[in-house]
DRENDO-1510 file (C-alpha; in Angstrom, 1 decimal, always signed):
<recs>
REC; n; res; u; v; w
REC; 1; MET; -16.4; -13.6; +56.4 .
REC; 2; LEU; -15.8; -10.2; +55.2 .
REC; 3; GLN; -17.7; -7.5; +57.0 .
REC; 4; GLY; -19.4; -4.8; +54.7 .
REC; 5; PHE; -19.2; -6.9; +51.7 .
REC; 6; GLU; -21.8; -4.7; +49.7 .
REC; 7; HIS; -19.9; -1.5; +50.7 .
REC; 8; SER; -16.5; -2.2; +49.3 .
REC; 9; THR; -15.5; +0.6; +46.9 .
REC; 10; LEU; -13.2; -1.6; +44.9 .
REC; 11; ILE; -16.0; -4.2; +44.4 .
REC; 12; GLN; -18.4; -1.6; +43.4 .
REC; 13; ASP; -16.1; -0.1; +40.7 .
REC; 14; MET; -15.3; -3.4; +39.3 .
REC; 15; GLU; -18.9; -4.4; +39.0 .
REC; 16; GLU; -19.9; -1.3; +37.1 .
REC; 17; SER; -16.7; -1.1; +34.8 .
REC; 18; GLY; -16.5; -4.8; +34.2 .
REC; 19; ARG; -20.0; -6.1; +34.5 .
REC; 20; MET; -18.8; -8.6; +37.1 .
REC; 21; GLY; -20.5; -10.0; +40.1 .
REC; 22; ALA; -18.4; -10.7; +43.4 .
REC; 23; TYR; -18.8; -13.5; +45.8 .
REC; 24; GLU; -17.0; -15.0; +48.9 .
REC; 25; VAL; -17.2; -18.7; +49.9 .
REC; 26; ASP; -16.7; -19.7; +53.4 .
REC; 27; LEU; -15.3; -23.2; +52.9 .
REC; 28; SER; -15.6; -24.3; +56.7 .
REC; 29; ARG; -19.2; -23.3; +56.9 .
REC; 30; GLN; -20.2; -24.2; +53.4 .
REC; 31; ARG; -22.0; -20.8; +53.0 .
REC; 32; TRP; -21.3; -18.1; +50.5 .
REC; 33; LYS; -22.2; -14.3; +50.0 .
REC; 34; ALA; -22.9; -12.7; +46.8 .
REC; 35; SER; -22.9; -9.0; +45.7 .
REC; 36; ARG; -25.9; -7.3; +44.1 .
REC; 37; HIS; -24.5; -7.8; +40.6 .
REC; 38; PHE; -23.8; -11.4; +41.2 .
REC; 39; GLN; -27.4; -11.9; +42.3 .
REC; 40; GLU; -28.6; -10.1; +39.1 .
REC; 41; ILE; -26.7; -12.2; +36.9 .
REC; 42; PHE; -28.0; -15.5; +38.4 .
REC; 43; ARG; -31.5; -14.0; +39.3 .
REC; 44; LEU; -31.0; -15.0; +42.9 .
REC; 45; PRO; -33.2; -13.5; +45.5 .
REC; 46; PRO; -31.4; -11.1; +47.8 .
REC; 47; ARG; -30.1; -12.7; +51.0 .
REC; 48; GLU; -27.3; -12.3; +53.5 .
REC; 49; GLU; -25.8; -15.7; +52.5 .
REC; 50; TYR; -26.5; -18.9; +50.4 .
REC; 51; THR; -25.5; -22.7; +50.7 .
REC; 52; ILE; -23.4; -24.6; +48.2 .
REC; 53; GLU; -26.6; -26.5; +47.4 .
REC; 54; GLU; -28.3; -23.4; +46.2 .
REC; 55; PHE; -25.7; -22.6; +43.6 .
REC; 56; LEU; -25.1; -26.1; +42.1 .
REC; 57; PRO; -28.6; -26.6; +40.5 .
REC; 58; LEU; -27.9; -23.4; +38.2 .
REC; 59; ILE; -24.8; -25.0; +36.6 .
REC; 60; HIS; -25.6; -27.0; +33.3 .
REC; 61; PRO; -26.0; -30.7; +34.1 .
REC; 62; GLU; -23.4; -31.6; +31.5 .
REC; 63; ASP; -20.9; -29.2; +33.2 .
REC; 64; ARG; -21.4; -29.9; +36.8 .
REC; 65; GLU; -19.1; -32.9; +37.4 .
REC; 66; LEU; -16.2; -31.1; +35.4 .
REC; 67; ILE; -16.5; -27.9; +37.4 .
REC; 68; ARG; -16.6; -29.9; +40.7 .
REC; 69; GLY; -13.5; -31.6; +39.5 .
REC; 70; GLN; -11.7; -28.6; +38.6 .
REC; 71; PHE; -12.6; -27.0; +42.0 .
REC; 72; ARG; -11.5; -29.8; +44.0 .
REC; 73; GLU; -8.0; -29.9; +41.9 .
REC; 74; ALA; -7.7; -26.2; +42.6 .
REC; 75; LEU; -8.2; -26.6; +46.4 .
REC; 76; ASP; -5.6; -29.4; +46.4 .
REC; 77; THR; -2.7; -27.9; +44.1 .
REC; 78; SER; -3.5; -24.1; +43.4 .
REC; 79; ASP; -4.4; -20.8; +44.8 .
REC; 80; VAL; -6.4; -19.7; +41.8 .
REC; 81; PHE; -9.6; -21.2; +40.5 .
REC; 82; ASN; -10.5; -19.9; +36.8 .
REC; 83; SER; -13.1; -21.5; +34.7 .
REC; 84; ASN; -15.8; -21.1; +32.2 .
REC; 85; TYR; -19.1; -23.1; +32.3 .
REC; 86; ARG; -22.6; -23.1; +31.3 .
REC; 87; CYS; -25.6; -22.2; +33.6 .
REC; 88; ILE; -29.4; -22.4; +33.2 .
REC; 89; ILE; -30.8; -19.1; +34.3 .
REC; 90; GLN; -34.5; -19.0; +34.1 .
REC; 91; GLY; -34.6; -21.5; +31.5 .
REC; 92; LYS; -32.0; -19.9; +29.2 .
REC; 93; GLU; -28.4; -21.0; +28.7 .
REC; 94; ARG; -25.8; -18.6; +29.8 .
REC; 95; ILE; -22.0; -19.0; +29.8 .
REC; 96; ILE; -20.3; -17.8; +32.9 .
REC; 97; GLU; -16.7; -16.9; +33.5 .
REC; 98; THR; -15.2; -17.3; +36.9 .
REC; 99; ARG; -11.9; -15.8; +38.3 .
REC; 100; SER; -11.2; -16.3; +41.8 .
REC; 101; ARG; -8.5; -16.9; +44.4 .
REC; 102; ILE; -8.2; -19.5; +47.3 .
REC; 103; GLU; -7.1; -18.3; +50.7 .
REC; 104; ARG; -5.3; -20.7; +53.0 .
REC; 105; ASP; -4.2; -20.8; +56.8 .
REC; 106; ASP; -0.8; -21.0; +57.9 .
REC; 107; SER; -0.8; -24.7; +57.5 .
REC; 108; GLY; -2.0; -24.4; +53.9 .
REC; 109; ASN; -5.5; -25.5; +54.5 .
REC; 110; PRO; -8.0; -23.7; +52.2 .
REC; 111; LEU; -10.2; -21.2; +54.3 .
REC; 112; ARG; -12.4; -19.3; +51.8 .
REC; 113; VAL; -12.7; -18.5; +48.1 .
REC; 114; ARG; -13.0; -14.9; +46.9 .
REC; 115; GLY; -13.8; -13.9; +43.3 .
REC; 116; PHE; -15.7; -12.5; +40.4 .
REC; 117; VAL; -18.3; -13.9; +37.8 .
REC; 118; ARG; -19.1; -12.5; +34.5 .
REC; 119; ASP; -21.8; -13.4; +32.0 .
REC; 120; ILE; -19.9; -13.9; +28.8 .
REC; 121; THR; -22.8; -15.1; +26.6 .
REC; 122; GLU; -23.0; -12.2; +24.5 .
REC; 123; GLU; -19.2; -12.0; +24.1 .
REC; 124; LYS; -18.9; -15.6; +22.9 .
REC; 125; GLN; -21.9; -15.2; +20.5 .
REC; 126; LEU; -20.3; -12.1; +19.2 .
REC; 127; GLN; -16.9; -13.8; +19.0 .
REC; 128; ARG; -18.4; -16.5; +16.9 .
REC; 129; VAL; -19.9; -13.7; +14.6 .
REC; 130; PHE; -16.5; -11.9; +14.4 .
REC; 131; GLU; -14.6; -15.2; +13.6 .
REC; 132; ALA; -17.0; -15.8; +10.7 .
REC; 133; ALA; -16.5; -12.5; +9.3 .
REC; 134; PRO; -14.0; -12.2; +6.4 .
REC; 135; SER; -12.8; -8.7; +7.5 .
REC; 136; GLY; -11.0; -7.8; +10.7 .
REC; 137; MET; -13.4; -7.1; +13.5 .
REC; 138; LEU; -12.9; -5.1; +16.5 .
REC; 139; LEU; -15.3; -4.2; +19.5 .
REC; 140; VAL; -14.2; -0.8; +21.1 .
REC; 141; ASP; -16.1; +0.8; +24.0 .
REC; 142; GLU; -16.6; +4.5; +24.5 .
REC; 143; ASN; -13.1; +4.8; +26.3 .
REC; 144; ARG; -11.4; +3.5; +23.1 .
REC; 145; SER; -10.4; +0.2; +24.8 .
REC; 146; ILE; -10.4; -3.0; +22.8 .
REC; 147; LEU; -12.9; -5.5; +24.0 .
REC; 148; LEU; -12.9; -8.1; +21.4 .
REC; 149; VAL; -10.9; -8.9; +18.3 .
REC; 150; ASN; -11.1; -11.8; +15.6 .
REC; 151; LYS; -8.3; -13.8; +13.9 .
REC; 152; GLU; -8.3; -11.6; +10.8 .
REC; 153; ILE; -7.4; -8.6; +13.1 .
REC; 154; GLU; -4.4; -10.8; +14.3 .
REC; 155; ARG; -3.3; -11.5; +10.7 .
REC; 156; ILE; -3.6; -8.0; +9.6 .
REC; 157; PHE; -1.8; -6.3; +12.6 .
REC; 158; GLY; +0.5; -9.2; +13.7 .
REC; 159; TYR; -0.7; -8.9; +17.3 .
REC; 160; SER; -2.4; -11.7; +19.4 .
REC; 161; ARG; -5.7; -11.0; +20.8 .
REC; 162; GLU; -4.2; -11.3; +24.3 .
REC; 163; GLU; -1.8; -8.3; +23.3 .
REC; 164; LEU; -4.8; -6.3; +22.1 .
REC; 165; ILE; -7.8; -6.9; +24.6 .
REC; 166; GLY; -7.8; -4.1; +27.2 .
REC; 167; HIS; -5.6; -1.8; +25.4 .
REC; 168; SER; -6.4; +1.4; +23.6 .
REC; 169; ILE; -7.3; +1.3; +20.0 .
REC; 170; GLU; -4.4; +3.8; +19.3 .
REC; 171; VAL; -2.0; +1.0; +19.5 .
REC; 172; LEU; -3.2; +0.1; +15.8 .
REC; 173; LEU; -2.7; +3.6; +14.7 .
REC; 174; PRO; +0.5; +5.1; +13.1 .
REC; 175; GLU; +2.4; +7.6; +15.6 .
REC; 176; ARG; +1.3; +10.6; +13.7 .
REC; 177; TYR; -2.4; +9.9; +14.3 .
REC; 178; ARG; -2.4; +9.1; +17.9 .
REC; 179; ALA; -2.5; +12.4; +19.5 .
REC; 180; GLY; -5.5; +13.7; +17.6 .
REC; 181; HIS; -7.4; +10.4; +17.7 .
REC; 182; PRO; -9.2; +10.8; +21.1 .
REC; 183; ASP; -10.8; +14.1; +19.9 .
REC; 184; LEU; -12.1; +12.4; +16.8 .
REC; 185; VAL; -13.4; +9.5; +18.9 .
REC; 186; ALA; -15.1; +12.0; +21.2 .
REC; 187; GLY; -16.7; +13.8; +18.2 .
REC; 188; TYR; -18.1; +10.4; +16.9 .
REC; 189; MET; -19.5; +9.4; +20.1 .
REC; 190; GLN; -21.6; +12.6; +20.3 .
REC; 191; ASN; -23.3; +11.4; +17.2 .
REC; 192; PRO; -22.7; +7.8; +16.5 .
REC; 193; THR; -23.9; +6.6; +13.1 .
REC; 194; GLN; -23.0; +3.6; +10.9 .
REC; 195; ARG; -20.6; +4.9; +8.3 .
REC; 196; SER; -17.0; +4.7; +6.9 .
REC; 197; MET; -14.1; +6.1; +8.8 .
REC; 198; GLY; -12.1; +8.8; +7.3 .
REC; 199; GLU; -14.1; +9.1; +4.2 .
REC; 200; GLY; -12.1; +10.5; +1.4 .
REC; 201; ARG; -8.7; +10.0; +2.9 .
REC; 202; ASP; -6.2; +7.2; +2.7 .
REC; 203; LEU; -6.2; +5.4; +6.0 .
REC; 204; SER; -3.4; +3.3; +7.5 .
REC; 205; GLY; -2.9; +1.0; +10.5 .
REC; 206; ARG; +0.2; +0.1; +12.2 .
REC; 207; ARG; +1.5; -3.4; +12.6 .
REC; 208; LYS; +3.3; -4.9; +15.5 .
REC; 209; ASP; +6.4; -4.7; +13.6 .
REC; 210; GLY; +6.0; -0.9; +13.0 .
REC; 211; SER; +5.3; -1.2; +9.4 .
REC; 212; GLU; +2.0; +0.3; +8.0 .
REC; 213; VAL; -0.9; -1.3; +6.2 .
REC; 214; PRO; -3.6; +0.6; +4.2 .
REC; 215; VAL; -6.9; -0.1; +5.4 .
REC; 216; GLU; -10.6; +0.7; +5.0 .
REC; 217; VAL; -12.6; +1.0; +8.3 .
REC; 218; GLY; -16.5; +0.7; +8.9 .
REC; 219; LEU; -17.9; +2.0; +12.1 .
REC; 220; HIS; -21.2; +0.4; +13.5 .
REC; 221; PRO; -22.6; +1.6; +16.8 .
REC; 222; VAL; -24.1; -1.0; +19.1 .
REC; 223; HIS; -25.2; -1.8; +22.6 .
REC; 224; VAL; -23.4; -4.9; +24.1 .
REC; 225; TYR; -22.6; -5.7; +27.6 .
REC; 226; GLU; -25.1; -3.3; +28.6 .
REC; 227; ARG; -23.2; -0.2; +27.4 .
REC; 228; PHE; -22.4; +1.7; +24.3 .
REC; 229; SER; -19.7; +0.3; +22.0 .
REC; 230; VAL; -18.6; +0.4; +18.3 .
REC; 231; ILE; -17.9; -2.4; +15.9 .
REC; 232; CYS; -15.1; -1.5; +13.7 .
REC; 233; SER; -14.6; -3.5; +10.5 .
REC; 234; ILE; -11.1; -3.4; +9.0 .
REC; 235; VAL; -10.2; -4.5; +5.5 .
REC; 236; ASP; -6.6; -4.7; +4.4 .
REC; 237; ILE; -6.6; -3.2; +1.0 .
REC; 238; THR; -2.9; -3.6; +0.3 .
REC; 239; GLU; -3.7; -6.1; -2.6 .
REC; 240; ARG; -6.6; -3.7; -3.9 .
REC; 241; ARG; -4.1; -0.8; -3.8 .
REC; 242; ARG; -1.5; -2.8; -5.6 .
REC; 243; ILE; -4.0; -3.7; -8.2 .
REC; 244; ALA; -5.1; +0.0; -8.6 .
REC; 245; GLU; -1.5; +1.2; -8.8 .
REC; 246; ARG; -0.8; -1.4; -11.5 .
REC; 247; GLU; -3.9; -0.3; -13.6 .
REC; 248; ALA; -2.8; +3.4; -13.1 .
REC; 249; ARG; +0.6; +2.5; -14.2 .
REC; 250; GLN; -0.8; +0.6; -17.4 .
REC; 251; LYS; -2.8; +3.6; -18.2 .
REC; 252; GLN; +0.1; +5.7; -17.9 .
REC; 253; GLU; +2.3; +3.6; -20.2 .
REC; 254; LEU; -0.8; +3.5; -22.6 .
REC; 255; ARG; -0.8; +7.3; -22.7 .
REC; 256; ASP; +3.0; +7.2; -23.0 .
REC; 257; PHE; +2.8; +4.9; -26.0 .
REC; 258; ALA; +0.2; +7.1; -27.8 .
REC; 259; TYR; +2.7; +10.0; -27.0 .
REC; 260; ARG; +5.7; +8.0; -28.6 .
REC; 261; ILE; +3.7; +7.1; -31.8 .
REC; 262; ALA; +2.6; +10.7; -32.5 .
REC; 263; HIS; +5.8; +12.2; -31.4 .
REC; 264; ASP; +8.0; +9.7; -33.6 .
REC; 265; ILE; +5.7; +10.0; -36.6 .
REC; 266; ARG; +5.5; +13.7; -36.5 .
REC; 267; ASN; +9.1; +14.4; -37.6 .
REC; 268; PRO; +9.4; +12.1; -40.3 .
REC; 269; LEU; +6.0; +13.4; -41.8 .
REC; 270; ALA; +7.0; +16.8; -41.5 .
REC; 271; ASN; +10.3; +16.1; -43.5 .
REC; 272; LEU; +8.1; +14.3; -46.1 .
REC; 273; ARG; +6.0; +17.3; -46.4 .
REC; 274; SER; +9.0; +19.7; -46.7 .
REC; 275; LEU; +10.6; +17.4; -49.5 .
REC; 276; LEU; +7.3; +17.2; -51.3 .
REC; 277; GLU; +7.1; +21.1; -51.3 .
REC; 278; LEU; +10.9; +21.3; -52.4 .
REC; 279; SER; +10.4; +18.9; -55.2 .
REC; 280; ALA; +7.5; +21.1; -56.6 .
REC; 281; ASP; +9.8; +24.1; -56.4 .
REC; 282; SER; +12.4; +24.3; -59.3 .
REC; 283; THR; +14.4; +26.8; -57.6 .
REC; 284; ALA; +15.0; +24.8; -54.4 .
REC; 285; GLY; +18.3; +23.4; -55.8 .
REC; 286; ILE; +17.2; +19.8; -55.2 .
REC; 287; SER; +16.7; +17.4; -57.9 .
REC; 288; ASN; +13.6; +15.1; -58.1 .
REC; 289; GLU; +15.9; +12.1; -57.8 .
REC; 290; GLU; +17.4; +13.5; -54.5 .
REC; 291; ALA; +13.8; +14.2; -53.2 .
REC; 292; ARG; +12.6; +10.7; -54.3 .
REC; 293; THR; +15.5; +9.0; -52.6 .
REC; 294; MET; +15.0; +10.9; -49.4 .
REC; 295; MET; +11.3; +10.2; -49.4 .
REC; 296; THR; +11.8; +6.6; -50.0 .
REC; 297; SER; +14.1; +6.5; -47.0 .
REC; 298; ILE; +11.5; +8.5; -44.8 .
REC; 299; THR; +8.7; +6.0; -46.0 .
REC; 300; ALA; +10.7; +3.0; -45.2 .
REC; 301; ASP; +11.5; +4.2; -41.8 .
REC; 302; LEU; +7.8; +4.8; -41.3 .
REC; 303; LEU; +6.9; +1.2; -42.5 .
REC; 304; GLN; +9.6; -0.1; -40.2 .
REC; 305; PHE; +8.3; +1.8; -37.1 .
REC; 306; ALA; +4.8; +0.6; -37.9 .
REC; 307; GLU; +6.1; -3.1; -38.0 .
REC; 308; GLU; +7.8; -2.4; -34.7 .
REC; 309; ILE; +4.5; -1.1; -33.1 .
REC; 310; ILE; +2.8; -4.1; -34.5 .
REC; 311; GLY; +5.1; -6.5; -32.9 .
REC; 312; ALA; +5.0; -4.8; -29.6 .
REC; 313; THR; +1.2; -4.8; -29.4 .
REC; 314; LEU; +0.9; -8.5; -30.4 .
REC; 315; ALA; +3.4; -9.6; -27.6 .
REC; 316; ALA; +1.5; -11.5; -24.9 .
REC; 317; PRO; +1.1; -9.5; -21.7 .
REC; 318; GLY; +4.3; -8.9; -19.6 .
REC; 319; GLU; +6.3; -10.5; -22.3 .
REC; 320; SER; +9.2; -8.3; -23.3 .
REC; 321; VAL; +10.5; -8.7; -26.8 .
REC; 322; THR; +14.1; -7.9; -27.1 .
REC; 323; LYS; +17.1; -8.5; -29.3 .
REC; 324; PRO; +20.8; -7.7; -29.2 .
REC; 325; LEU; +21.3; -3.9; -30.2 .
REC; 326; ASN; +23.1; -3.8; -33.7 .
REC; 327; ILE; +25.0; -0.5; -33.6 .
REC; 328; GLU; +25.8; -0.3; -37.6 .
REC; 329; SER; +22.2; -0.8; -38.2 .
REC; 330; LEU; +21.3; +1.9; -35.7 .
REC; 331; LYS; +23.9; +4.1; -37.2 .
REC; 332; GLN; +22.6; +3.5; -40.8 .
REC; 333; ARG; +18.9; +4.2; -39.7 .
REC; 334; ILE; +19.7; +7.5; -37.8 .
REC; 335; ASN; +21.7; +8.8; -40.7 .
REC; 336; GLN; +19.0; +8.1; -43.1 .
REC; 337; ARG; +16.3; +9.6; -40.7 .
REC; 338; PHE; +18.2; +12.8; -40.3 .
REC; 339; GLN; +19.6; +13.1; -43.9 .
REC; 340; TYR; +17.4; +15.9; -44.9 .
REC; 341; PRO; +17.2; +18.0; -41.6 .
REC; 342; LEU; +21.3; +17.8; -41.9 .
REC; 343; MET; +21.2; +18.8; -45.4 .
REC; 344; GLU; +18.8; +21.9; -44.8 .
REC; 345; SER; +20.9; +22.9; -41.7 .
REC; 346; GLY; +24.3; +22.3; -43.1 .
REC; 347; GLY; +25.0; +20.0; -39.8 .
REC; 348; GLU; +26.6; +16.6; -39.5 .
REC; 349; ILE; +26.7; +13.7; -37.1 .
REC; 350; GLN; +29.9; +12.1; -36.2 .
REC; 351; TRP; +29.9; +8.6; -34.6 .
REC; 352; ILE; +32.9; +7.2; -32.4 .
REC; 353; LEU; +32.0; +3.6; -31.7 .
REC; 354; GLU; +34.2; +2.0; -28.8 .
REC; 355; GLN; +31.9; -0.6; -27.3 .
REC; 356; SER; +32.7; -4.1; -27.1 .
REC; 357; GLU; +29.5; -5.3; -26.1 .
REC; 358; THR; +25.8; -4.2; -26.5 .
REC; 359; PRO; +22.6; -4.9; -24.5 .
REC; 360; GLU; +19.5; -6.5; -25.4 .
REC; 361; LEU; +16.7; -4.0; -25.9 .
REC; 362; PRO; +13.2; -3.9; -27.4 .
REC; 363; PRO; +13.3; -3.2; -31.2 .
REC; 364; GLY; +13.5; +0.5; -32.0 .
REC; 365; VAL; +13.8; +1.8; -28.7 .
REC; 366; MET; +17.3; +3.0; -28.9 .
REC; 367; GLU; +16.6; +4.7; -32.4 .
REC; 368; GLU; +13.7; +6.6; -30.6 .
REC; 369; ILE; +16.0; +7.6; -27.7 .
REC; 370; LEU; +18.7; +8.7; -30.1 .
REC; 371; GLY; +16.2; +10.3; -32.3 .
REC; 372; ASN; +14.6; +12.5; -29.6 .
REC; 373; LEU; +18.0; +13.8; -28.5 .
REC; 374; ILE; +19.1; +14.5; -32.1 .
REC; 375; SER; +15.9; +16.3; -32.9 .
REC; 376; ASN; +16.3; +18.4; -29.9 .
REC; 377; SER; +19.9; +19.2; -30.8 .
REC; 378; LEU; +18.8; +20.4; -34.4 .
REC; 379; ARG; +15.6; +22.3; -33.0 .
REC; 380; TYR; +17.8; +24.3; -30.6 .
REC; 381; ALA; +20.8; +24.6; -32.6 .
REC; 382; HIS; +23.2; +27.7; -32.2 .
REC; 383; PRO; +22.2; +30.7; -34.3 .
REC; 384; VAL; +25.6; +30.9; -35.7 .
REC; 385; ARG; +27.3; +27.6; -35.4 .
REC; 386; LYS; +26.3; +24.9; -37.9 .
REC; 387; PRO; +24.9; +21.8; -36.0 .
REC; 388; LYS; +27.6; +19.2; -35.0 .
REC; 389; ILE; +26.5; +16.1; -33.2 .
REC; 390; GLU; +29.0; +13.7; -31.8 .
REC; 391; ILE; +27.5; +10.2; -30.9 .
REC; 392; ARG; +30.0; +8.0; -28.6 .
REC; 393; THR; +29.5; +4.5; -27.6 .
REC; 394; TRP; +31.6; +2.4; -24.9 .
REC; 395; SER; +31.0; -0.5; -22.7 .
REC; 396; SER; +32.4; -1.9; -19.4 .
REC; 397; GLU; +32.1; -5.3; -17.7 .
REC; 398; ASN; +28.3; -4.9; -17.0 .
REC; 399; GLN; +27.4; -1.4; -18.5 .
REC; 400; PHE; +26.7; -0.1; -21.9 .
REC; 401; GLY; +27.2; +3.6; -22.4 .
REC; 402; ILE; +26.1; +5.9; -25.3 .
REC; 403; SER; +26.3; +9.8; -25.2 .
REC; 404; VAL; +25.0; +12.7; -27.4 .
REC; 405; GLN; +27.1; +15.9; -27.5 .
REC; 406; ASP; +26.2; +18.8; -29.6 .
REC; 407; ASN; +27.6; +22.3; -30.0 .
REC; 408; GLY; +24.4; +24.3; -29.4 .
REC; 409; PRO; +23.8; +27.3; -27.1 .
REC; 410; GLY; +23.2; +25.2; -24.0 .
REC; 411; ILE; +20.5; +24.7; -21.7 .
REC; 412; PRO; +20.1; +27.7; -19.1 .
REC; 413; GLU; +20.5; +26.3; -15.5 .
REC; 414; SER; +17.1; +27.6; -14.4 .
REC; 415; GLU; +15.5; +25.4; -17.1 .
REC; 416; ARG; +17.5; +22.2; -16.6 .
REC; 417; GLU; +15.0; +20.7; -14.0 .
REC; 418; LEU; +12.2; +21.0; -16.7 .
REC; 419; VAL; +14.2; +19.0; -19.2 .
REC; 420; PHE; +12.8; +15.6; -18.5 .
REC; 421; SER; +9.3; +16.8; -17.4 .
REC; 422; MET; +6.2; +16.1; -19.7 .
REC; 423; PHE; +5.3; +19.0; -21.7 .
REC; 424; GLY; +8.4; +20.9; -20.5 .
REC; 425; LYS; +9.5; +23.2; -23.3 .
REC; 426; LEU; +12.9; +24.9; -23.3 .
REC; 427; GLN; +13.8; +28.4; -24.5 .
REC; 428; ASP; +10.6; +28.9; -26.9 .
REC; 429; GLU; +7.4; +27.3; -27.8 .
REC; 430; GLN; +8.8; +24.9; -30.5 .
REC; 431; GLY; +8.0; +21.2; -30.5 .
REC; 432; THR; +5.6; +19.4; -28.1 .
REC; 433; GLY; +7.7; +19.3; -25.0 .
REC; 434; LEU; +7.5; +15.4; -25.1 .
REC; 435; GLY; +10.8; +14.4; -26.6 .
REC; 436; LEU; +13.1; +14.5; -23.6 .
REC; 437; TYR; +10.3; +13.0; -21.2 .
REC; 438; LEU; +10.0; +10.1; -23.4 .
REC; 439; VAL; +13.6; +9.4; -23.3 .
REC; 440; LYS; +13.6; +9.3; -19.7 .
REC; 441; GLU; +10.5; +7.2; -19.4 .
REC; 442; ASN; +12.1; +4.7; -21.9 .
REC; 443; LEU; +15.5; +4.5; -19.9 .
REC; 444; ASN; +13.3; +4.1; -16.6 .
REC; 445; ARG; +11.6; +1.1; -18.2 .
REC; 446; LEU; +15.1; -0.2; -19.4 .
REC; 447; GLY; +16.8; +0.2; -16.0 .
REC; 448; GLY; +19.0; +2.8; -17.4 .
REC; 449; THR; +19.9; +6.2; -16.3 .
REC; 450; ILE; +20.7; +9.7; -18.3 .
REC; 451; GLU; +22.8; +12.6; -17.2 .
REC; 452; LEU; +22.9; +16.1; -18.5 .
REC; 453; SER; +25.7; +18.7; -18.5 .
REC; 454; SER; +25.6; +21.9; -20.3 .
REC; 455; SER; +27.4; +25.0; -21.2 .
REC; 456; ASP; +27.4; +27.8; -23.8 .
REC; 457; GLN; +29.6; +25.5; -26.0 .
REC; 458; GLY; +26.9; +22.8; -26.1 .
REC; 459; THR; +25.0; +20.0; -24.2 .
REC; 460; LEU; +26.1; +16.4; -23.3 .
REC; 461; PHE; +23.8; +13.7; -22.6 .
REC; 462; ARG; +25.2; +10.5; -21.0 .
REC; 463; ILE; +23.3; +7.3; -21.2 .
REC; 464; ALA; +24.1; +4.1; -19.2 .
REC; 465; LEU; +22.4; +0.7; -19.4 .
REC; 466; PRO; +22.8; -2.7; -17.8 .
REC; 467; LEU; +24.4; -5.1; -20.1 .
REC; 468; ARG; +23.0; -8.1; -18.3 .
</recs>
């Protein structure tokens, strides 16, 4: 037998840190010794040594034969004896974990067994509670070591529980948070309370594959295993965030839709008002018949626009109503829409149609895009040159292109980055600052792109859309 069994520093350290009790069995004498913590676990009276018969009655009657069979098999075939079994201690059922090693002589005969036992009753009970929880559950000690995990933690982070238990909680944090986390834990331990972690901040965990997962973390201080620990409940909010982002996107699309309606109705109504004023002015040089024709064209456009809005709003959620782009119809409607502004400014629109194919688009969207580009060209026309706008179309194997070139003063380089931003106004305070923003948003939804080049000779916008 070992001398000084109770005074082994290693045994004392393991008992204090791991809540373990040490024992040593002399197989030849059928006697065994137990450490102080072993005696406390089994409520044994302190003695120098015990007999085998004194221990067997502590084992649950239903587990005795099983444990004896496992022990005999270990003596015959192995140098290790590890097992979990139930014991009856002072009338209460407890679950005990044994980890031990068998020592043999030179001939292989077993001499003694040395090992540790641990009462894992609370752990098993807590594990059952953890497994029943719908969220991920971690038990972490004051040294930030992971003591217990459930299956949801394994699912969220991709680790097995064997890969986590005994390791620092920082293994589940993104690299950028790890250095500062011990100080945060130390601060929490000084005043532990039940609360959410990182309130007001977006929290992320790190999966085994290195990817990040958005999470919510709740902290609940507890005393288990005779020491202070923290239960961390972890919820994977990936789906919740996806829904929130979708709702935010839908709200933005609704705002954009309202902006587009207001913006697209504004110009025709302004033209209609100007025509009404001119028709009442006998010196304006425009006949009532001409004014009536133009007003008829404008109101027809407004009615068509209203029909398209109704069609879009009646479509089922997620349904995209599209039809092949009719270039000739588009040309006719654009020419009618800008008939009065061109007459007033002395400008012209020239069309160069070279496409062989056109894409399928939601009704009216290309007219809206071109309308905004042409409106900007007329609004920011050169102070001397009469407006001249060239619209060119072309197509390739899988792409449709359309460009709008004007002869205006150009866009200063310092202002070009504002061109497609919401409410970004160029050169002066004319307009709403929405037109080019709406152009960009429309093209984003269609999977298209727009490029801008500009000089003091004019500005060119080039649009590309997928044909298929």
